[in-house]
Phi, psi and omega in degrees: 000147179282141175259138179292155176289130179291151182302322180293335179267353185298312182291326175296316178297315180299313181294316179297323178297318177295319179295325177300314181295312183293314182291327175295319177293319178295322177301311180295319180296309179296323178298314181294315180294329175299316181288333178281316188260343182058041176259118188300326182296332178293323177294318177299315179296326177298314181289326175296318178298318179294322178297319176299318177300315181300313180296320179297322178294320177298319179297313182292329177296321179287314185289332180264004177057044179277125177212180180055244185295331181293333176298321178295320178296318180296316179296317178298321178295317179296318177295318179297316178297326180286318187271335185301310180299325178294313179296318179295320178299312180296323177296316180296317179298314180296320179296317182286330175293321179298325183271003176093004177273135179243144177283136182275000000 
């Protein structure tokens, strides 16, 4: 059975949820710009953003008392957040090659 979030953990949960959204977006953004511009620091920033996302997920897992089946959902989300920008990038590259656009 699910346990409700305690009032003292509510703001931590709320803040961690926002950080998950922002760091996930930054990870995808830095990942894409790294592949477009080939600037090594962007790749580093992408992984730092993912690490922040990972830590935020661990925090939210603790504050929301997620266990048992929810652990599988959390792991699936982390894997999805990590692989989605990569898959989307490869899809975009393949789509643009098909249409005759080449990356400079």
